[in-house]
N, C-alpha and C positions, 0 to 999 in steps of 0.2 A: 412326179407324173410320168407314166409311160404311155406317150401318144405315139410313137413312132414304131414301126414294125419290130426295129432291133430292140427297143427298149422293152416291148410286152414280151418278145421271146425270151429275154433274160430275166425278165420279173425278179423274183426274190429267191432264184436259184442258189447263188451263192450264201445266203444268210444262214446262219447256224442259231442267231437269236434275234428276236425283234424286241427294241424297247418299246414300252408302253406308249411312247409319243412316236413311234416309227409308222410308217405305211407306205403304201403303193396305191395310187390310182391309176387304174388301166382304162383309158379311152381311146377308140370306142371298144365296148366289150359286153358281151353277154353271156359268156361261159368260160370258166377257167379250170385248169387242173393243177396238180400239185405233184404230178409225177417229176423226180428227180429233186424235189424239196427234202430238205433236212428237218423242217419243223411243220407244225400245226399252224394253221392262223384261222381268223375269222374274217368270212367274206362279206361284204356288204354289197348288195347289188342295187342300183340307182337309176332311175328314169331320167329322161332328158331335164328334167327340173331340179335334179338331185334329190327326189323323194325316194326313201328306201323301198324298194319292192319286195325283197327277199334277204334273208339272212341265213347265213349257215356258220354255225358256232364251231371251233375247235376242227375245221376241217383238216383232217389228218393226210401225210403224205401220200402219194398213189391215189388221188381221188379226183372226180370230176363234180363240179356245180356248176348249174344252168339255170339262166332266168330269162326266158326269151323276151320280156318286157323291159329288160335293163336296157341301157344305153353305156353305162361304165360301172365298173368294179371296184371298190375299195378293199385292199387285202390289209389286215391289221393283226396285231399279235393275237394270239388264242388268248381269250379271255376279257379281251378290252371292250367288246361290244357289250358283254352284260355287265362290265364294271360302269360303263356309261349310261345304261338302261336304255340304249337306242332301240327302237321298236320299228316295225314295218309302218309305213305312213309318215314317219318323221322324215322332216327335211334337213339334209345336211348342208351346212354352207362353209366354204372353203375362203380361209383368210390369210393372204400372204404375211410372212414376217418381216 
């Protein structure tokens, strides 16, 4: 989870690969960019109740994605959102290991 300014700035910039089980939850957040990233990602924009408000599939490097109604963004490996069949309106539940 990236909930500090430093963690949000760093994000996934150093990643050259994301495992299908990996991701980054950025909160608070309503807009992201992939400038400086080496990989494509799926971005899931969540409201304050963790309901999916918007999805960007396979967001390539050097792009911007925004959802003004979002309170956080879940960045995942490209293709993982389609594989999970997650859709706008679904509610995401975070479970600690």
